N, C-alpha and C positions, 0 to 999 in steps of 0.2 A: 347408362343404369350402372356400370361398374363403381362412376363416380359417386354415387349415393350409399356405398357401403359402409355401413359403419358398425363393426362387428360390438363395438362397447356398449352399442345402446340397446341390443335386445339379449346381448350374451350372457349367462347366469356369472354372476361375480366371480366365485370360487374359478372363476373359466379365465377372464379377461384379466384377472388382477395375479394371474400365473401365482397364486401361493404364497404372499410375502409372509417370509415368518416373521412371527413372535420373535420380542426383544429379549435378548440374553439366553436365547433358544439353541442347541447343538447346530453347528455347520452341516447343512442338506449332505448326505454322501453324493458320490457320482451319476447316481441313477435318477437322480430330482429330475424331474419336467419331463417324463418321456411324450414327445412330441405326439408319437403314432396314436397312443390311448385318447391325448385331450383333442387330437385331431379327428380322432372318430366321432370323438362328442360335439366335437363345432361344426363336424360337417352337413349334418342337417339344418342346422341351425342357416347357415349359409348359404347353401340351394334355396330353404326357404323364404330367402331374401329375394327372388328373382321371380315375380310370377311367369313369365313366360318358361321357364323351367321347374319350380316347383309341381312336385306330383298333387293332381285329382286327390285330395283326402275327403271322405264324406263329415265329418265332424270339423274339418277346417283348424282344428287348435294345432299349438305345436306338436303336441303328441304326435297326431295323426299323421302329418307331413313328416317330423320324423320316422315313423314308421313307417311309411310309405317310399321314403327316400333309397334310391337304388344308385351306390359307386363309391366313387373313390379316387384315392392316388394313387398311380403307376409311376413306379420309378425303378432305374437300371442301378442293380444292386451286381456289383463287379462286372463279370459276363453275362448278366441273363435281368430278363425282364420280372418284377414280383407289383404285386398289391399291395405298396406297405401299410395302406390305409383303407377299409373296403366297410360297406354300411349295406344291409339286407342281404338278397339273395346272391349267389356270386354270378357273373356272366364269363364266361367262356374266352368268348371273346375280347374281353378286357385289355390284354395285353397287346395283343393284334393289332387292335385299335389305337391305342397310345402310343404304340412304335410308327402308327404313322402317321400322327399327328405330331409327334417330336422329329418326324423326318422331315414332312414338309412345312413345319414350324407355319402351322396352320388348322385352323376348327376341321374336323373330318366327322360326317355324320355319315351313320351306317343303321340305314331301318329304326328303329328305336332308341339308337345312342348315340349319345354324343362327346366326341373329345378336345381337347386343345394344352396346347404346350404351356405348362408353366411359367410365368417371367423367371429371369434368373440365367445364370449359366449351366444348374444341372439338368439332365436327362431325366426329368416327372412331369407328368402330364395329370390332369384332372380327367376322369370319365365318369359319366352318369348318364343315368335312364330319362328318355326323355317321355312328359306325359303322350296319350294317345290323340295321331289327330295334328302334332305340331312340328313334325321333324319335315314337311315342305316347307311351312313358314321359317323355322327356324334356317333352312338351308339357304334361304333368298336373304336372311336378316341374321348373321349372324353374333351380333353385338350383343344380346342376352350370353350367348356362350363364351365372349371372349371376356365379358365382364363378370361372369360367374369364376372363367381362370385368374383374371387378375387379382378379385378377390380371395380365391382359395391361398394364391399363390402369396398373396400378404402375409394372412394367417400362417400358410406353413413356414414361411420366413423370418415371420417373430418369433416362433416357437423353436424354430434353428436357433434364434440370438440368444431367447432365454436358456436352452439349454446350453449352449456353449459358455455363457455369462456364470449361470449355476456349478459350470464343472471348471472354468477359469476361476473362480469364489473360492470353491473346494481346496482346489490347489492351490491357490497361494496363500489362505488358511492354513493348510497345510503344513506350508515350506515354514510359517511363521512358527507355528506351534512347535515343529519339532526342531526348528533353529535356537528356540529357547533352551530345548531339552541340552541341546548339542553344547550350550556353553557352558555347561555343568560337569559335563565330561572332561577327565581328565587321564583314562585308557585310548592311546590308540586304536588298537583292535576295536573295541566299545566305538566310538567313536565313528571310523569309517564304516563300519556294518550297519549304525543306524544312519547313516547318509546315503549308503546303496537301498536298503530296504525303502527310505521314503522316497527316490528317487524311481524304485522299481512300480511305487505305486500311484505318484504324482506323473510319471511319464508313462506308466502303464508298460513294462518291458518285463520280460524274464529275469534279466541279469544285468547288474550294474557292477561298475569296477571305476575304484579313485586313482589314477595314474599321476604319483608326485613325481616331479625332476629333481634327480641326482646331478645336477650340475658336474660335478666334480667326475664323478665317471661317465657321463653324456648314456646314463641309463633311466628310464621309466620304471618305477615301481609303484605294481599295479595291486591293490588292497581293498577290498575283500576279493580272493581267485579261488572259483567254487572248483573242486575237484583239481585244484594243483598240490603236490604234497608242499606242506607250509604254510598254504594259503596265500602265498606272495609269486607275483608273476612279473620277472624281468625281463624287459626288451627293451632294444636301441633305442635312442629318442630320435632316430631318422627314420623308425622301419612301422609299416603299416600305414593304415587312415590315422591310428594316434599321434604315430610322428610327425606325417601330414600339418594336423592340427595342429601341433607344438613348433611346427617349422612356422604356417602360417599366421598362427593366433587367430581364423576362422572356423567356423561350425562346420563339419565335414558330415555327410550320411551317405547311405550306402544299402541298395539293394542285393536279393541273389535273383538271377537272372539276366542280368546287364551284362553289357560286354566290359567291363571291370574287374568282373569274380576275382581276380590274381589278387585285388589286394587286402585280400584279408587272407589272415594266416590260415591256412586250412589246417596246419600239422598239431595248432593247437585244439583244434576241435576234434581231429582224429584222438590226442593222447585222454583227450576227456568225456568221449564218445557223446559227441556234443554239435549240434550243427546252428551254426551260424546265417539266419535266413535273411535279417537286416540289422542295420549298425549306425547309429547314431553315436557323434564322439564332438566336444564342444571345449575348448579350451577355461583355464582356472586360472584369474587374477586377483593377484592380492592389492595389498591398500594401495601401493606405490606403483600400480599399472604395469606391475612386472608377471608373467608368466609364470605358475608354480606347478602348473601339470595338465591333464584334460580328463574329463569326466565323460564315460562312456557308458551307453546304455546298448543293450542286446536284445533281439527279436520282440518287436514290437507285438502286443497281442490284439488280436483282430477283435472289433466288438460290432455294436448296430450301425455305429456311422465312420466305424473305421477300415482298412484294411490291417496285413499283418507288414506294414509298412511305416517309418516315421512321414514326417508332416512338417510342415513352420509354426504348427501348434507346439510341434514335439520340440523344436528347437528353441521356441520361447519357453518352454517348461524348463527345459534341461537348465537351459543358461540361467534365467532367476535363480534355479538350486543351486547352480554352479557357485555364483556370488555368495550366498549364504554358506555353502561349504566351505569354500575357500576363506570366509572370515572366521568361522569354527576351528578353521585349521590352523590359520595366522595365531588365533586368541589360544588355544590349548598350547604351540609350542612358545608363547610368548610366557603363558603361565609357567608352563616346565620351567621355560629359562630362567623366569625370576625365582622359581621354587630352589631351584638349583643354587642359584646365586643366595638366596637366603638362608641356606643352611648352611654354605661356604661362609659366610658371614658369623654365623650364628656358632658355628664349630672355632671360626679363628677367635671370636669374642672369649667363646670359654676356655678354648685353648692360652687365653693371654691374662686370664686369672686360672690358674690352678689352685687347689688347696694343697697345699707343699707339707708332708711330715709325716714322721713314721713314728712319732711320741706317743706312747698309748692314749693320754687326753686328745689329740688331735685325730685318733685313728677311730676313739670313740666319737666323737664330733661328727667325723666324717660320714659317718654311718648314720650315727641318727640324722642327721642331715640329707642322707640319701633316704631315708623314711620316709621324711617331711615332704620332700621336694611334689612327690605326686599328688600332694592333698593340698588345699586352700587356706589350713591354720596360720593364721597370724604366728611371726615366730619374734622372741625378744631376744637378741643377742648381746651379751655383756662382755664385757673385755676393756682392760686398758687402752689408752690412746696409741694404736700404731699396733696393734695386734690382729689386725686383717679382719676386720666385723665385715666393711663393705663386700670383701673378697668371698666369706663364707656366704654375704647376701646372694651375690652374681652365681656362687655355689649351686644353692639351692633354685635359683630363678633359670637356670641354665640346664638342671635335670629333672624341670618341673615340664610339666603339658604348655605353660607359658610360654615357653624358650623361644618363639618365634616372636612373641609381645615384647614392646617394649622393659628396658630397665631403667626406671626414673628416680634420681637419689638425690636426696633435698639435708641440707647441712642446717637442721633446727637452729643450732648456735646463730646462725649465720642471717634468720631473718629477724626483719626490724620489725617491730610489733604495729607497727602504721601500713604496712605492707605486705603482710601473713596473709590475710585473706585472699587478695588479689594474686599473690606467688602460689598461695595450696588451687584458690577455687578457680581464678579469675574474674573479669570483670568486663561489662558491658562499656560498650562504647560512650561517652559521656558520663560515665558514672561516678568520676569524680574531675579534676582539673585537667589534670595531664593524659586522660584516657582519652586519647584522641581515637582509639581505633579497639574495636572487640579482642580479649586476647583470652586464650583459652588455657585454664591453672593445670598446674601439674596433676593432679587428678584427673582429671580429662586427659592427659597425656599418654596417663600409665593406664588407661582402659587397656583391658585385653592381656595384661603383663604385671609386674611386679614395683613395687612403690615401695620405696627405701628412704625410712625415716631416721637420717644419724643423728647424735646427737638429742635424743627426744626429750633427754632430762635436762635439759637446758630451754625445752617450750616457755612460753609466757605461761601464768593463767589462762589468759583470756585468749590464746591459741590452742591451749589445751580441751576448755569445755568446745569449742567449733571443730576440733580433728575428732573428738568423742561422738560429737553429733552426726558427720559422715562417717565415719565407722559402723554407728549401729542402723542410718539409715541407708545406706551404700546410695546416697545419693549428693548430689553438690547444686548450689545457687550460686552462681557468680554475683559479683558486686554489681548492686547497681540493677540486677535482675531480677525475674520473681518464676520461672519456669524452671523445675527441679529437673537434675540431667543425672541420669542414672550411669553410675561406674562401676565396673567390673575389675576388680585390683584386688591385688595379694599385697597384704601390707607385713614387711620387714623392719621392727624397730632397733634400733642400736643405740646403747649408752654408757660410758664409762663412771655416773653420776650411782651413789648409794640409792634405789630408788625407792626402798622399803625404809631407810633413815628420812626421804626428803617424805614420803606419804607422813610421819609421825610429826614432821613438821610443819606439815599442811603447804607444802611447796608441789607437790605432786599429786595431782588427783586419783584417788585408789581405785575408781570405774574405770579410769582411762589404763592404768596402769594391769587388771585386770579384763580387760580387752584387747592389750597388746601381747599382753604374757599367758597366752594358750601355750604356748611352750617356750621355753628358753633354754638357750645354748651359750655356755662359758666358753670362753678363749682363755686359756691360761697365755703369760708373759713369755716373753722369747726367752728369759733367762732359765725357766723351769722344763723350757722345751729340749735340752741336750742337745743331742747331735743333730737336732732339727735347724739348730745353726746352720750347719756347714752345708748342709742340702739346700735350704736358701739362699748361702752365699753360691755356690754354684750354678744354683738356676738363675740368678743375677746376673753375674757375670755374662752368661751367655746370652743373658737378653741384652745386656748394654755392648755388648763386645760386638754381637752381631747388629745393634742399632750404627755403630759406628763404622763396622768395618776393619776390625781389625781381630786378629787371633786371641783366642781363649786363654789367658794365662792358668797357671798350676800356684795354689796355694801352697807352701812349703811347710812344713812341722809346725815351723816360733808360728808362724800366720794361724793356723788351726786353733794351734790351743790358745791365741791370744783373743781371736774369735768365742772361743767355747769362755775361758777365762771373765771377757767383757760382761757385765751387769746390764748392758743395752736398758737402758733407762726409756728410749725412744720405741722398744719392741722392733718390730719388723719394718718400722719406717725409716729406722735410724740405721738399720742394717744396712736396708735399698740404698740410703743417700749414701752411705761410705761406699758400700760397694761400687756404686756410677760416680763417683769421686776418684776412687782406684781405676776406672776404666779410662779415664780421661786421663789422670797426672802421673799414671807409674804405666810406663811402655813397655816395662821388662818383661819377658817370658815366666820369671817364676816372681810370683809376689812374697815378701816377707812380710813380717810383722809391724817392720819401720812403715812400707810402703801403706798399712792399713790405717795410721796417724789416731789411731785409737788413746784418746781422752782415759786418765784414770788407769793406767799401767804403770806408775812408779808406784816405789817406795812409801810406806805410811808417812815420811816426815814432811814427803811431797802431797799429799795426800790432806795433812793438816796444814800445810801452807796452802792449799786449795781452800780450804775450807770446808772438806768432807768430813762429816762426820763418822767415827768408827762405830761398828754392832755393839761395842763395851758402853761406849757414851750415851748413843741410841737405849741401850736396854737399861741405863741405869736412870733414865732422864724422862724413859717413858710413862705415859700417862696412865692410870687403872681405867680411866673415863673412854670406852671408844671412839667418843665423839671426839673427845681432846685427840687422842691418838692418830685420828685420821685428817685430822688441822695441821696435827706434829707433821707428819709423812707427806703429804704435799708438802706443805711449808720447805720440808727438806729437798723432796725432789723439783720443785722449779727453782731452788738455789743450785742443786748442784748440777741440774741441765744449763743455766745460765753460766755456770761457771766455766762448764765442758764447751759453751758456743762463745768463750771471750769474752762475756758479756753483752753480744748481738742479740737482741732484743726476737728481731725478725726471724733469726735461725733459731734462736729458741722454742719460738711459739711456734714455726712449723713442727719441730723436733716433739714436742709435747702435741703436736695434733689440734694444734687452734690458732686464731686469726689474732694477730697482731693485738688488736683493740679488748677482744677477747681475754687475753692472756692477763693485758694490764688491771682489766675488771676482774679476776680470779684473783690475782695479787692484793689489790683493794679490799676483796670480801675477806680473806685472811689477813688481812691487818698489815700485809708486810715493808717494810722501808723500799724505797725506792719506786713507788706502784704510782706513778704520777701518772701524766694525762697519756692518751697514746699516740699522741705527736710528739711527747718528750724524745731525744736525741738518744740515737744507740748508747751504751756505754763504751763500745770500742770507737765509738768517732773519736777522732783526734780532736784537742780542744783550740781554740783558734787565737784565745788571749793570751 
């Protein structure tokens, strides 16, 4: 008859489907699937499926059978017997009858009651009242009682499995949810405390401590340590149970009352007024398979199905939790190390480009830049070539909240019209003939940081229109693509061109000018900065001497005076090149004026010989029209620079802050002689004819 038991055919659906949770509902709590309560509902239905055991009921309905059923399940709980499930009126002899059945491992019938051990390793028995007049017959044929025990045992085991599965599901879900939160924690104490709290819930214990291994000191550092001054507990890495786990790499657990009571350090209990009754410790492994510490749980909390000791399920749970904890700790250490490295690199980069100078104009620029740095306002930097416009842009970047982001600089004068859009906005694979792969544009690379547009006045009209669209919409579309890509950049532009004049001549878009010129900063030429020349010279001396490993030379009075009197047409760039040349070519510990090799230091006759126009001549020939005066100045400035560079066009272009081809183009625009193609030979090159 036991073989015909099919509870799903008659039990209510809400019982045999174990209440499956609806989709996207919260995770069930650990009290989900109380098997005693559910079994109390199931028991009358199971008894009713066996006619020889089924109670006689007047109505004969399932409700009448359930009302007339007496019996239940008796189980050994710790050191005593208890009726964990019971239906109907109590029976005082149930515990003794169940004990006899379990001891004999056979059906026991006494008066109108029968008992049989449930299948399985546990000490559990079913006890049921028999219908009147059937005790003698069931004493001869005990098959129905055995069948009932088998049926009740299957249902009891099924409910226990559901209880374990629901508890395991809750444990795993809790671990994963907490592990996600741990990845967002940057503070050591917060992370370790969160891990300890989670372990107390998942493993059901009173306390938990994470011991991290300090190999250098051969110590285990335990945190959080409740009741210990400072919240940190230090022990030797070979002491106690945690030391055994660290050395063996295997889990260990302990309970009070055994022969190994001395394995626990009672001095710690005494100092904390605490009593350790049970302890479980598992090793913590990193991603490379190396032990980094020990995870310890103390004092298992007793429950309906558990004593105050840890078991194999707890070992599994704490081991799984230790994997997540070790990953979170290692990830936090990596983040902290990367953050320190990033901050160090940022500080190094910021220190490598200081805005040096004590001239009132420079101090004002520096103060205004510091005020602008915390904002995201667009800045337009004005100044001649070589005055340090990019250094000022970097100064703003490294003082802003974007300092940890990228600083991307683009020279607009060097952008070819045909490749401008690809360079700034990127392109998709196959967008044009040579687009063999997708390329990210400069705007995307600068997202989260600062985008520096140098020589923006030399941008072509088409490039100006495309740049304006990106600045207004804050999105870019790659060449060959259709998906707008948001970009978060702060734009700093710089130019040496007179943009207001270019706007009047329709060579620069007025709307783009107002978009860039939210705030403008003007850098003065070096010749107007007084003794800042000496400060910059000392800075460059220290920089280049440090690079080549030589002691820093000293400038004598004549050298200092020569630096102050030189006009510096190439501004800071020219000064930097001069000092770099001196550091390599002048090994003397004291530098004189001759070591500087500055041009334009001879008398007026020499200057006339080199073609330099004096101030009187300039004043006499100066045109009253501003545009003509600007053009004349540019011509004279280029001629002077070329002469100072002995006709070397590459050197002259570098001094002027231009590419060689751009210098030739500028000379053609000004109608200057010798403005040939950019592949023309240098004026200083010897002729071979």
